[in-house]
Phi, psi and omega in degrees: 000135177290157181278113183295322182296312176301318181298315173304313176304312185286324179298320178292324181296316174299323174293317178307315179290325176301314179305315180292324178295318176299312184301322184296334187250004184279150178295318183244150176237128179288132184238067185300334177289352181260005182224143179300152171263118181255326183053042184245194179247091190254137185261322194208154176220142175221150189243142163196161174270084192289321185262012174052042184237024169086016174224161183269122171264175186220146166237151186226138174265129188234142178166294183073192189280340194236358185207162166269145185206163179274129169292163195233152177233121175247118180263140179283133191273003171283189172063234185300330181288346177062021180251208177274116176300137182096356170259137181246143178238141177279118181241026184300316190291335185269340191238340183247154171301145168284106192199110180275120175225174172268077190278135181245325184209154177214129183237139173264144176194139176276091189282335184255009178052040174255012175088002176242185187252111175273169186234140167247121176255130177261128183227153186248144176270026179302316184267317177202155187300130181193168175219189186274170188222150176255114172256121189251130171286115188261354184246345184080005183225016176096032178237118199253143178229139179289113183243023180301327177306332180250336193279338171274145185232122172078025179301124178073003183267187176301140185092334179276139177274353182288123174294144181304327180296345182265349178281130186256163177297141183098356173072046168227184186216151184296128172197172182238066188273132185240324179207139166229158185225139172262157182180151178275088192283332189243018170059041181246006170094002176238166181265114180272171185233131160263116185259106182270161184201150177246359176079164183294140180055037182057032187287340180067026187236006171259129190284141164293152183227154179244132179238135187263143177270138181273004181102336179254354185094035173239132197244129178236142184290134171276108189219069187299339179290334181072359186282136176243127184297144169281336179224184187284340182268151176252142184251155172304142181094342177285152173305147180290008176062274185258349186252142178295139172101186183258146176298123181218104180302134172065023181285145174246011178289134187243010185282341187105351181288328184225161174205164175229098180264012183226101174212173187282067188283117169265352180204135168234153188219129181248116173221159163279098181280330183252011172074026179259357185073008174266154170275114174269174189231116170266118188246115181287170179204127190286317184238004178236183177292118169311144193236152174239132178240139180262134175265116188261019185300316182290329179285327190234358176078002172224162188280114182216137182238138176234128178287112190242021184308316181302334181249338185283330191240143190275166179300137177082014182288342173219155184212028173155208185276183179066030174279074193286331187199167181208157181217155172236141179200159173275096187276349187227021175050034181256008173093353176239165188256118176282180194230140169235131178243121182267126186056028184284311172268092186074220172268012179276161172256145183222151169241148182228136182278138176280110175246034185289148168245187182293342188251344184203146175270120182220129177242136179212193176063045190295129171240134175272131182279139179298143172065022184255010180286072194215153178280085180262172189227339182194145171228157178221143178260144173190158180270076189294330188247016167063031183254013173090000177237171189261122178259183201221125167253130180245119174273122189254134177281333176234132185091197180260133177308145192236148176241128175241138179267132178283128178264018184292133178230035181097169180114193188286153176310139179093354184272035176264159173206164185232135170244136177294138181261121174219133355284152181246343182088008180267154185238172175277159175178214177236060188284132171250353181194155167217143170229155180243143176195152169277086186282343183244016173055031178262003169099011172221178192255125178261178186229140165232140177243149176261128190243137179264178170065034178085000182278155171286146167303158180236137175239119177257121175272132179283111187251348179252357177289124180289348179119148182281118172239021183262129182283157178293147174269122174239080189286327185233126178226146185289130174280120169273148183274160173304144182214157169275132182307138180209172186287320193285143176289160181248116179292139172226140185231159173217159168254139188226134175245135169224186185290340170265182180296168181304322189282344173276329182286341175303331185276353173303158170272114185242131182225156172243123180258129182244131174242141175232120187047036173093352183260132187274134178267161170301142180303145174265127175287132170256151176244160176281144168266358194068180195065224179253009190248144175232155191223139172221160181251101172287137182300135180274356186259019181286146175227133177119196184274107183267131171232146179215141183228146172266148174222134182228119181244126181267173183302345183257009173086016176262132180241119175269144180237131177273170172290163183276144168247149182230150171208170178243138171249135180223169178210137183283330189270170176272080186274342177210124192232122173291146182209161176080193185224134178270182178238133187286149169241200185289348172237032177096193180275128181284167192240139173246132178212152174281123178269351182210162177274129177284097172255151177300136177086007184247187173245131177267121178252122183231133186250142164250124184230174177080025178251149170300139176313137183090341188303138177287128187236146175229145178220127184239138176245128183229181182248015178206163177227156179271143180296324174221161185294135172261122179267125168264107185308135182077358181239274187177181172284149183224134186243348187244162180211187171086197184281133173288123175270324187200159175207161172210136182232141178174175179279146172290134184282185187299335177263014176075029181243147159227130181250133173248132182246121185230127181286138176268125175300142180303333179266006178302130176287144177296138172096353172299139177248145170217167191229146182221153180205143179241154184224145170236150181271060180213039180298161175223177178052049175088345181272140179288323190242152160268160175210151177273178166294171170281153179232119172269118181243136183243126185295131181259000000 
């Protein structure tokens, strides 16, 4: 008879060897030694380089269904910490307010536009009455203070839909919030807030709300209806608060007469779905139909929302409860954001092609993912294998987390499909969330999962990816119309997709490069509107043939460049007039011209052109001019005099241009004049320099 004890030993050994062999070939490897062991009930994780030292830090929302808990801060030990990048240390006590809540979601957002990452925490009143909180970085390096008492404006007051009885001491309000999303909903350059809720006991009868940022991080409710609820729930027939029409639960009417702003939302997502550069809203629902809302700001010039669920999503897109989450990503590199619904058709996950046009949001071509009939909780897109398309990680509440490879290989929109990757190196647990980031700065994207039921969070390191070498795709950029020069800047927007999820792309360095009559101006910095939209302010005072291109550079050194957009800027008055006489150089007499109109508080762009590429060029701005050109023997003609106000020196670019950009004080009086002249180190006939005519510029 065989020795059963030894048989058991060898059987277990064989299993262990099989497991080791699988792990050795897997894409990801669990690294428990690199992350603190919390053993908590963690709902959500979010990444940002909070201390601005070149690596990704993490925050975690804790609480769960059965307890109040402290949210956590994990600092990456690279950079300023001078430790090993990709290893995390819990610095909650030193950096965060001491505050036990039933935390469901935690989001980074620069709410006050000071360049650092503030935090918004979503909490549920499931166990006791509580609301969401604003934690503001007061140091610029990741040290947080609770400023909830001042950041909400007018809760429960006139114009607010919140009943006064729901407003709590400390200036928050009772709600059952599981996910909230930021985005610049009204194209004014700051981040607004969609505050999602699932209602008491998952009732789905408490409305989602929209709060607008005043530009400094103070939030007032957007409630054009003016209606205030008498209790926390909304009833059929009440105004839709922020949405056009009357509240009608589970409506599929798309005329604007009805809307449903109250469902059991565990997740909401703001993206531009139809290519008009406004952020639209994908509104989840745990046990009702997930919903879609169209933002009409670009079409009508004011913020207005329409419930288009009935026309945006195809028949059969959902079939019951457990619709925990959804995500959007460009799965086929066509410049629009396709859709993933977790547990939407039953317990299966599905993907949908974005077939939207400029006049309608439409998703079709539903595909159910293989092996997805599971109790999943969250999905995230990223290009784990560096093949140029967006793959998918699914955090499973029951069973093993799953990795899906996108098989898109070019072709028509919608020709993507997904195959489960095995072995992936992912394990089982009680995952409620996953987020991706290159935590160890090795050029690929790793995964962290938030774990429930007393489990430790998991950090999966990407070990087989050779590194991200794919540039961002900037498929759609906003076309600016021809204009008459004015002092006000002109917002221009673009949608950008990169190898990480959309929230990692927010951290790209994004610029707009502008040329006027072929001369290049200093780059303009673009900021994230969150979702998939980015925004820059093009100077409104430009005159001439204007071209602009977008550039997006990721953390791995890859830069994507858009196609060029063009418009013409003009001005009726004589804002800049040439005078005097220049001196010839090797390519003739160089030319000086104003590329912009000088308005108070703007930047004046002046170009010296007509020089050989690389020629050392000088540009001077003064407060006086000469009545006639003065020849300086051995140098050139000079046309300006007086005090030098500004100057620029540099090489002429490939187009023979050098541009000087000089700020005009906001208090400069209209009619004030200044004078400019350019010089090139390419003189002839015994002269060292060539020179332009003088240019008299008048502040308008």
